Steps between C-alpha positions, in 0.01 A plus 500: 500500500760778532551793272712472190843640586679465169424633154473259211828639366674423831364145495639455149835638614508264797438202274771611259749556784425157646546343157860626493582284800687789662234591758336315787140534610628657821717760325210603273258513792729753668549694179124528431394519866264202490511162672717218373181300464358760264811474281466122504138524386601736222781264397271199498221687321260366758127539448468765770765704324312466172184627667687803634674563167258386226723659235757234583264203473701367204838571657737761367345697218595429141679838493739384774540149357644655186747699708338833418443724800 
């Protein structure tokens, strides 16, 4: 398994940006310098992503769900 390339905060930001519908997986992969597949896994909250980012196991934190940053 490869090294974690993104902080938990960046993963949260990616998910929030994708939720706006204004960004593609490809555009975010270029922005964050990771593969498109990695963005897709983050977007889909796949199990491997949860293992890499255990803080995100339950999705976006309650703090972000309430719109507080």
